[in-house]
All heavy atoms as a GROMACS GRO file, in nm:
protein
  419
    1MET      N    1   2.516   1.570  -2.224
    1MET     CA    2   2.418   1.468  -2.217
    1MET      C    3   2.285   1.524  -2.230
    1MET      O    4   2.244   1.611  -2.166
    1MET     CB    5   2.428   1.394  -2.088
    1MET     CG    6   2.315   1.297  -2.067
    1MET     SD    7   2.311   1.204  -1.906
    1MET     CE    8   2.481   1.202  -1.856
    2THR      N    9   2.202   1.484  -2.322
    2THR     CA   10   2.072   1.535  -2.359
    2THR      C   11   1.979   1.527  -2.254
    2THR      O   12   1.903   1.609  -2.220
    2THR     CB   13   2.003   1.458  -2.484
    2THR    OG1   14   2.112   1.481  -2.590
    2THR    CG2   15   1.878   1.517  -2.530
    3VAL      N   16   1.976   1.422  -2.180
    3VAL     CA   17   1.887   1.389  -2.066
    3VAL      C   18   1.911   1.499  -1.953
    3VAL      O   19   1.809   1.546  -1.900
    3VAL     CB   20   1.900   1.241  -2.009
    3VAL    CG1   21   1.810   1.226  -1.891
    3VAL    CG2   22   1.858   1.148  -2.110
    4ALA      N   23   2.030   1.531  -1.933
    4ALA     CA   24   2.056   1.625  -1.831
    4ALA      C   25   2.008   1.775  -1.866
    4ALA      O   26   1.954   1.841  -1.779
    4ALA     CB   27   2.212   1.639  -1.805
    5ALA      N   28   2.006   1.797  -1.997
    5ALA     CA   29   1.955   1.931  -2.041
    5ALA      C   30   1.812   1.926  -2.050
    5ALA      O   31   1.733   2.027  -2.018
    5ALA     CB   32   2.010   1.962  -2.187
    6HIS      N   33   1.738   1.807  -2.071
    6HIS     CA   34   1.594   1.808  -2.086
    6HIS      C   35   1.537   1.671  -2.015
    6HIS      O   36   1.485   1.585  -2.081
    6HIS     CB   37   1.564   1.793  -2.236
    6HIS     CG   38   1.617   1.901  -2.316
    6HIS    ND1   39   1.560   2.035  -2.306
    6HIS    CD2   40   1.736   1.916  -2.400
    6HIS    CE1   41   1.635   2.114  -2.397
    6HIS    NE2   42   1.731   2.040  -2.441
    7PRO      N   43   1.544   1.670  -1.881
    7PRO     CA   44   1.495   1.556  -1.819
    7PRO      C   45   1.349   1.521  -1.838
    7PRO      O   46   1.314   1.405  -1.845
    7PRO     CB   47   1.526   1.593  -1.670
    7PRO     CG   48   1.550   1.737  -1.668
    7PRO     CD   49   1.592   1.776  -1.792
    8GLN      N   50   1.261   1.619  -1.854
    8GLN     CA   51   1.128   1.595  -1.886
    8GLN      C   52   1.104   1.515  -2.025
    8GLN      O   53   1.009   1.428  -2.037
    8GLN     CB   54   1.040   1.727  -1.879
    8GLN     CG   55   1.038   1.783  -1.741
    8GLN     CD   56   0.986   1.701  -1.623
    8GLN    OE1   57   0.902   1.605  -1.657
    8GLN    NE2   58   1.035   1.704  -1.505
    9ALA      N   59   1.187   1.554  -2.108
    9ALA     CA   60   1.176   1.482  -2.243
    9ALA      C   61   1.218   1.327  -2.216
    9ALA      O   62   1.171   1.241  -2.282
    9ALA     CB   63   1.267   1.547  -2.350
   10GLY      N   64   1.324   1.313  -2.130
   10GLY     CA   65   1.369   1.180  -2.101
   10GLY      C   66   1.253   1.108  -2.035
   10GLY      O   67   1.235   0.982  -2.073
   11VAL      N   68   1.181   1.168  -1.946
   11VAL     CA   69   1.068   1.094  -1.876
   11VAL      C   70   0.965   1.067  -1.981
   11VAL      O   71   0.894   0.957  -1.978
   11VAL     CB   72   1.015   1.180  -1.762
   11VAL    CG1   73   0.889   1.130  -1.708
   11VAL    CG2   74   1.120   1.194  -1.649
   12ALA      N   75   0.931   1.150  -2.061
   12ALA     CA   76   0.826   1.136  -2.176
   12ALA      C   77   0.868   1.021  -2.263
   12ALA      O   78   0.795   0.941  -2.303
   12ALA     CB   79   0.813   1.262  -2.253
   13ALA      N   80   1.002   1.006  -2.291
   13ALA     CA   81   1.046   0.898  -2.375
   13ALA      C   82   1.030   0.764  -2.308
   13ALA      O   83   0.983   0.667  -2.363
   13ALA     CB   84   1.188   0.924  -2.421
   14LEU      N   85   1.068   0.754  -2.176
   14LEU     CA   86   1.049   0.640  -2.091
   14LEU      C   87   0.900   0.596  -2.085
   14LEU      O   88   0.872   0.475  -2.105
   14LEU     CB   89   1.107   0.655  -1.949
   14LEU     CG   90   1.259   0.643  -1.933
   14LEU    CD1   91   1.293   0.670  -1.787
   14LEU    CD2   92   1.295   0.509  -1.972
   15LYS      N   93   0.821   0.691  -2.067
   15LYS     CA   94   0.673   0.663  -2.066
   15LYS      C   95   0.625   0.614  -2.188
   15LYS      O   96   0.536   0.517  -2.196
   15LYS     CB   97   0.592   0.780  -2.014
   15LYS     CG   98   0.618   0.814  -1.870
   15LYS     CD   99   0.527   0.939  -1.832
   15LYS     CE  100   0.555   0.958  -1.674
   15LYS     NZ  101   0.449   1.065  -1.631
   16ALA      N  102   0.667   0.677  -2.307
   16ALA     CA  103   0.631   0.623  -2.434
   16ALA      C  104   0.676   0.476  -2.457
   16ALA      O  105   0.603   0.394  -2.506
   16ALA     CB  106   0.678   0.721  -2.540
   17MET      N  107   0.804   0.447  -2.425
   17MET     CA  108   0.853   0.315  -2.440
   17MET      C  109   0.768   0.225  -2.360
   17MET      O  110   0.740   0.110  -2.391
   17MET     CB  111   1.004   0.302  -2.405
   17MET     CG  112   1.091   0.365  -2.496
   17MET     SD  113   1.265   0.338  -2.453
   17MET     CE  114   1.294   0.492  -2.365
   18ALA      N  115   0.747   0.260  -2.229
   18ALA     CA  116   0.666   0.173  -2.140
   18ALA      C  117   0.525   0.149  -2.202
   18ALA      O  118   0.472   0.032  -2.188
   18ALA     CB  119   0.654   0.228  -2.008
   19GLY      N  120   0.468   0.245  -2.268
   19GLY     CA  121   0.334   0.219  -2.322
   19GLY      C  122   0.332   0.129  -2.439
   19GLY      O  123   0.235   0.065  -2.462
   20ARG      N  124   0.448   0.115  -2.513
   20ARG     CA  125   0.464   0.022  -2.619
   20ARG      C  126   0.501  -0.112  -2.579
   20ARG      O  127   0.497  -0.219  -2.656
   20ARG     CB  128   0.570   0.070  -2.718
   20ARG     CG  129   0.522   0.199  -2.794
   20ARG     CD  130   0.611   0.226  -2.908
   20ARG     NE  131   0.756   0.251  -2.865
   20ARG     CZ  132   0.809   0.377  -2.849
   20ARG    NH1  133   0.737   0.481  -2.836
   20ARG    NH2  134   0.938   0.376  -2.801
   21ARG      N  135   0.550  -0.136  -2.461
   21ARG     CA  136   0.610  -0.274  -2.415
   21ARG      C  137   0.489  -0.351  -2.382
   21ARG      O  138   0.415  -0.329  -2.290
   21ARG     CB  139   0.690  -0.259  -2.305
   21ARG     CG  140   0.822  -0.175  -2.324
   21ARG     CD  141   0.913  -0.256  -2.420
   21ARG     NE  142   1.037  -0.159  -2.465
   21ARG     CZ  143   1.152  -0.166  -2.404
   21ARG    NH1  144   1.180  -0.246  -2.308
   21ARG    NH2  145   1.241  -0.092  -2.455
   22GLN      N  146   0.460  -0.457  -2.456
   22GLN     CA  147   0.342  -0.551  -2.427
   22GLN      C  148   0.387  -0.690  -2.391
   22GLN      O  149   0.322  -0.766  -2.319
   22GLN     CB  150   0.277  -0.560  -2.560
   22GLN     CG  151   0.218  -0.423  -2.615
   22GLN     CD  152   0.116  -0.372  -2.504
   22GLN    OE1  153   0.034  -0.436  -2.454
   22GLN    NE2  154   0.131  -0.233  -2.480
   23ASN      N  155   0.507  -0.735  -2.438
   23ASN     CA  156   0.538  -0.881  -2.408
   23ASN      C  157   0.693  -0.895  -2.367
   23ASN      O  158   0.763  -0.903  -2.455
   23ASN     CB  159   0.505  -0.978  -2.513
   23ASN     CG  160   0.520  -1.115  -2.478
   23ASN    OD1  161   0.519  -1.140  -2.357
   23ASN    ND2  162   0.512  -1.203  -2.566
   24PRO      N  163   0.721  -0.859  -2.245
   24PRO     CA  164   0.654  -0.851  -2.126
   24PRO      C  165   0.615  -0.700  -2.099
   24PRO      O  166   0.678  -0.612  -2.160
   24PRO     CB  167   0.732  -0.888  -2.015
   24PRO     CG  168   0.875  -0.869  -2.062
   24PRO     CD  169   0.866  -0.886  -2.218
   25VAL      N  170   0.515  -0.670  -2.018
   25VAL     CA  171   0.478  -0.544  -1.992
   25VAL      C  172   0.586  -0.485  -1.903
   25VAL      O  173   0.637  -0.558  -1.817
   25VAL     CB  174   0.342  -0.528  -1.922
   25VAL    CG1  175   0.314  -0.402  -1.869
   25VAL    CG2  176   0.227  -0.575  -2.015
   26GLN      N  177   0.638  -0.361  -1.933
   26GLN     CA  178   0.731  -0.310  -1.845
   26GLN      C  179   0.712  -0.152  -1.804
   26GLN      O  180   0.653  -0.086  -1.889
   26GLN     CB  181   0.876  -0.304  -1.922
   26GLN     CG  182   0.921  -0.445  -1.945
   26GLN     CD  183   1.058  -0.440  -2.016
   26GLN    OE1  184   1.065  -0.376  -2.116
   26GLN    NE2  185   1.160  -0.499  -1.954
   27SER      N  186   0.731  -0.130  -1.687
   27SER     CA  187   0.722   0.001  -1.638
   27SER      C  188   0.838   0.097  -1.674
   27SER      O  189   0.946   0.055  -1.721
   27SER     CB  190   0.699  -0.001  -1.485
   27SER     OG  191   0.810  -0.035  -1.420
   28SER      N  192   0.815   0.226  -1.657
   28SER     CA  193   0.934   0.317  -1.686
   28SER      C  194   1.055   0.285  -1.592
   28SER      O  195   1.165   0.289  -1.640
   28SER     CB  196   0.886   0.463  -1.661
   28SER     OG  197   0.784   0.497  -1.761
   29PRO      N  198   1.035   0.261  -1.455
   29PRO     CA  199   1.144   0.224  -1.378
   29PRO      C  200   1.212   0.099  -1.426
   29PRO      O  201   1.339   0.081  -1.418
   29PRO     CB  202   1.095   0.213  -1.235
   29PRO     CG  203   0.970   0.298  -1.247
   29PRO     CD  204   0.917   0.286  -1.376
   30GLU      N  205   1.146   0.004  -1.470
   30GLU     CA  206   1.196  -0.122  -1.521
   30GLU      C  207   1.289  -0.106  -1.652
   30GLU      O  208   1.392  -0.157  -1.663
   30GLU     CB  209   1.089  -0.218  -1.536
   30GLU     CG  210   1.029  -0.277  -1.422
   30GLU     CD  211   0.906  -0.368  -1.446
   30GLU    OE1  212   0.836  -0.342  -1.552
   30GLU    OE2  213   0.878  -0.464  -1.368
   31ILE      N  214   1.234  -0.008  -1.738
   31ILE     CA  215   1.320   0.014  -1.848
   31ILE      C  216   1.436   0.087  -1.815
   31ILE      O  217   1.538   0.067  -1.862
   31ILE     CB  218   1.228   0.090  -1.962
   31ILE    CG1  219   1.108   0.015  -1.997
   31ILE    CG2  220   1.311   0.165  -2.070
   31ILE    CD1  221   1.004   0.089  -2.079
   32CYS      N  222   1.433   0.191  -1.720
   32CYS     CA  223   1.540   0.247  -1.666
   32CYS      C  224   1.645   0.159  -1.615
   32CYS      O  225   1.770   0.160  -1.640
   32CYS     CB  226   1.500   0.350  -1.564
   32CYS     SG  227   1.580   0.514  -1.580
   33GLU      N  228   1.605   0.045  -1.544
   33GLU     CA  229   1.692  -0.052  -1.495
   33GLU      C  230   1.762  -0.126  -1.606
   33GLU      O  231   1.876  -0.152  -1.608
   33GLU     CB  232   1.611  -0.141  -1.411
   33GLU     CG  233   1.704  -0.254  -1.346
   33GLU     CD  234   1.616  -0.347  -1.255
   33GLU    OE1  235   1.506  -0.309  -1.214
   33GLU    OE2  236   1.665  -0.472  -1.236
   34GLN      N  237   1.681  -0.151  -1.717
   34GLN     CA  238   1.751  -0.220  -1.829
   34GLN      C  239   1.846  -0.136  -1.899
   34GLN      O  240   1.952  -0.183  -1.951
   34GLN     CB  241   1.644  -0.256  -1.933
   34GLN     CG  242   1.566  -0.380  -1.897
   34GLN     CD  243   1.478  -0.436  -2.012
   34GLN    OE1  244   1.455  -0.357  -2.103
   34GLN    NE2  245   1.441  -0.569  -2.005
   35LEU      N  246   1.831   0.000  -1.892
   35LEU     CA  247   1.932   0.091  -1.964
   35LEU      C  248   2.060   0.077  -1.878
   35LEU      O  249   2.158   0.072  -1.937
   35LEU     CB  250   1.887   0.223  -1.958
   35LEU     CG  251   1.767   0.263  -2.049
   35LEU    CD1  252   1.716   0.413  -2.022
   35LEU    CD2  253   1.798   0.243  -2.190
   36VAL      N  254   2.049   0.054  -1.756
   36VAL     CA  255   2.177   0.032  -1.674
   36VAL      C  256   2.243  -0.104  -1.696
   36VAL      O  257   2.359  -0.115  -1.724
   36VAL     CB  258   2.146   0.047  -1.525
   36VAL    CG1  259   2.268   0.016  -1.443
   36VAL    CG2  260   2.110   0.203  -1.498
   37LEU      N  261   2.150  -0.204  -1.700
   37LEU     CA  262   2.211  -0.336  -1.708
   37LEU      C  263   2.271  -0.372  -1.844
   37LEU      O  264   2.365  -0.437  -1.854
   37LEU     CB  265   2.096  -0.448  -1.670
   37LEU     CG  266   2.056  -0.437  -1.528
   37LEU    CD1  267   1.933  -0.545  -1.507
   37LEU    CD2  268   2.170  -0.477  -1.434
   38ARG      N  269   2.195  -0.333  -1.949
   38ARG     CA  270   2.239  -0.360  -2.089
   38ARG      C  271   2.336  -0.271  -2.143
   38ARG      O  272   2.417  -0.297  -2.211
   38ARG     CB  273   2.110  -0.365  -2.182
   38ARG     CG  274   2.030  -0.484  -2.152
   38ARG     CD  275   1.913  -0.491  -2.261
   38ARG     NE  276   1.824  -0.595  -2.233
   38ARG     CZ  277   1.712  -0.614  -2.299
   38ARG    NH1  278   1.682  -0.532  -2.391
   38ARG    NH2  279   1.637  -0.722  -2.271
   39TYR      N  280   2.321  -0.138  -2.114
   39TYR     CA  281   2.398  -0.029  -2.177
   39TYR      C  282   2.482   0.055  -2.091
   39TYR      O  283   2.550   0.153  -2.132
   39TYR     CB  284   2.310   0.065  -2.254
   39TYR     CG  285   2.218  -0.013  -2.345
   39TYR    CD1  286   2.082  -0.024  -2.323
   39TYR    CD2  287   2.260  -0.073  -2.470
   39TYR    CE1  288   2.002  -0.098  -2.408
   39TYR    CE2  289   2.180  -0.146  -2.556
   39TYR     CZ  290   2.050  -0.157  -2.521
   39TYR     OH  291   1.964  -0.232  -2.600
   40GLU      N  292   2.492   0.024  -1.957
   40GLU     CA  293   2.559   0.083  -1.859
   40GLU      C  294   2.525   0.243  -1.849
   40GLU      O  295   2.616   0.320  -1.832
   40GLU     CB  296   2.711   0.063  -1.883
   40GLU     CG  297   2.736  -0.080  -1.856
   40GLU     CD  298   2.885  -0.111  -1.853
   40GLU    OE1  299   2.969  -0.024  -1.844
   40GLU    OE2  300   2.927  -0.243  -1.864
   41MET      N  301   2.411   0.276  -1.875
   41MET     CA  302   2.369   0.417  -1.875
   41MET      C  303   2.334   0.460  -1.729
   41MET      O  304   2.208   0.502  -1.703
   41MET     CB  305   2.255   0.438  -1.959
   41MET     CG  306   2.280   0.410  -2.109
   41MET     SD  307   2.141   0.413  -2.220
   41MET     CE  308   2.139   0.599  -2.245
   42HIS      N  309   2.429   0.458  -1.641
   42HIS     CA  310   2.406   0.486  -1.496
   42HIS      C  311   2.364   0.625  -1.474
   42HIS      O  312   2.283   0.664  -1.401
   42HIS     CB  313   2.526   0.460  -1.427
   42HIS     CG  314   2.566   0.313  -1.424
   42HIS    ND1  315   2.517   0.213  -1.349
   42HIS    CD2  316   2.667   0.250  -1.505
   42HIS    CE1  317   2.569   0.102  -1.371
   42HIS    NE2  318   2.663   0.120  -1.472
   43GLU      N  319   2.431   0.717  -1.554
   43GLU     CA  320   2.398   0.858  -1.527
   43GLU      C  321   2.254   0.892  -1.566
   43GLU      O  322   2.187   0.974  -1.501
   43GLU     CB  323   2.502   0.952  -1.612
   43GLU     CG  324   2.633   0.948  -1.555
   43GLU     CD  325   2.734   1.011  -1.653
   43GLU    OE1  326   2.696   1.072  -1.755
   43GLU    OE2  327   2.852   1.003  -1.614
   44VAL      N  328   2.210   0.835  -1.682
   44VAL     CA  329   2.077   0.862  -1.720
   44VAL      C  330   1.962   0.808  -1.625
   44VAL      O  331   1.882   0.878  -1.579
   44VAL     CB  332   2.043   0.792  -1.860
   44VAL    CG1  333   1.896   0.789  -1.898
   44VAL    CG2  334   2.134   0.851  -1.965
   45ALA      N  335   2.004   0.689  -1.571
   45ALA     CA  336   1.915   0.632  -1.478
   45ALA      C  337   1.918   0.712  -1.344
   45ALA      O  338   1.807   0.742  -1.274
   45ALA     CB  339   1.959   0.482  -1.443
   46ASP      N  340   2.029   0.757  -1.302
   46ASP     CA  341   2.038   0.832  -1.186
   46ASP      C  342   1.962   0.964  -1.196
   46ASP      O  343   1.900   1.026  -1.098
   46ASP     CB  344   2.191   0.882  -1.150
   46ASP     CG  345   2.268   0.759  -1.108
   46ASP    OD1  346   2.208   0.659  -1.066
   46ASP    OD2  347   2.390   0.766  -1.102
   47LEU      N  348   1.963   1.029  -1.317
   47LEU     CA  349   1.886   1.155  -1.347
   47LEU      C  350   1.727   1.138  -1.356
   47LEU      O  351   1.654   1.208  -1.304
   47LEU     CB  352   1.931   1.214  -1.467
   47LEU     CG  353   2.068   1.284  -1.471
   47LEU    CD1  354   2.109   1.318  -1.610
   47LEU    CD2  355   2.054   1.405  -1.381
   48LEU      N  356   1.695   1.026  -1.412
   48LEU     CA  357   1.550   0.993  -1.444
   48LEU      C  358   1.471   0.915  -1.336
   48LEU      O  359   1.350   0.944  -1.325
   48LEU     CB  360   1.536   0.927  -1.577
   48LEU     CG  361   1.576   1.004  -1.703
   48LEU    CD1  362   1.550   0.922  -1.834
   48LEU    CD2  363   1.504   1.145  -1.714
   49ASN      N  364   1.542   0.828  -1.272
   49ASN     CA  365   1.469   0.749  -1.172
   49ASN      C  366   1.398   0.841  -1.065
   49ASN      O  367   1.282   0.809  -1.036
   49ASN     CB  368   1.556   0.651  -1.092
   49ASN     CG  369   1.554   0.514  -1.174
   49ASN    OD1  370   1.455   0.475  -1.225
   49ASN    ND2  371   1.671   0.445  -1.157
   50PRO      N  372   1.451   0.930  -1.007
   50PRO     CA  373   1.387   1.015  -0.916
   50PRO      C  374   1.250   1.091  -0.976
   50PRO      O  375   1.151   1.103  -0.901
   50PRO     CB  376   1.477   1.128  -0.860
   50PRO     CG  377   1.613   1.064  -0.893
   50PRO     CD  378   1.595   0.985  -1.015
   51ILE      N  379   1.270   1.136  -1.090
   51ILE     CA  380   1.158   1.203  -1.166
   51ILE      C  381   1.058   1.100  -1.201
   51ILE      O  382   0.935   1.136  -1.185
   51ILE     CB  383   1.209   1.272  -1.288
   51ILE    CG1  384   1.326   1.378  -1.251
   51ILE    CG2  385   1.099   1.341  -1.365
   51ILE    CD1  386   1.394   1.441  -1.375
   52VAL      N  387   1.089   0.982  -1.256
   52VAL     CA  388   0.996   0.890  -1.302
   52VAL      C  389   0.909   0.843  -1.184
   52VAL      O  390   0.792   0.830  -1.195
   52VAL     CB  391   1.067   0.767  -1.359
   52VAL    CG1  392   0.969   0.650  -1.379
   52VAL    CG2  393   1.124   0.812  -1.501
   53GLU      N  394   0.969   0.816  -1.069
   53GLU     CA  395   0.900   0.768  -0.941
   53GLU      C  396   0.802   0.874  -0.895
   53GLU      O  397   0.697   0.838  -0.846
   53GLU     CB  398   1.007   0.750  -0.829
   53GLU     CG  399   1.093   0.622  -0.864
   53GLU     CD  400   1.193   0.595  -0.775
   53GLU    OE1  401   1.215   0.667  -0.672
   53GLU    OE2  402   1.272   0.507  -0.795
   54VAL      N  403   0.817   1.004  -0.919
   54VAL     CA  404   0.725   1.105  -0.881
   54VAL      C  405   0.598   1.110  -0.974
   54VAL      O  406   0.495   1.140  -0.931
   54VAL     CB  407   0.799   1.251  -0.874
   54VAL    CG1  408   0.694   1.359  -0.860
   54VAL    CG2  409   0.899   1.244  -0.771
   55HIS      N  410   0.629   1.088  -1.102
   55HIS     CA  411   0.517   1.101  -1.212
   55HIS      C  412   0.437   0.971  -1.211
   55HIS      O  413   0.429   0.880  -1.226
   55HIS     CB  414   0.575   1.135  -1.339
   55HIS     CG  415   0.623   1.268  -1.343
   55HIS    ND1  416   0.749   1.321  -1.299
   55HIS    CD2  417   0.553   1.391  -1.381
   55HIS    CE1  418   0.752   1.443  -1.312
   55HIS    NE2  419   0.645   1.496  -1.364
   0.00000   0.00000   0.00000
């Protein structure tokens, strides 16, 4: 899994996505939640959520 090998890159990607979300505005944690709900990316969310919350 790429995110496991490069979690900071995953955080950067989430922040970039959040910066582009305008309608509706979404935060990085909200996007992470969507990854779980829509694509069942539980492992990615488990890895990134603690890091995203710190930054």
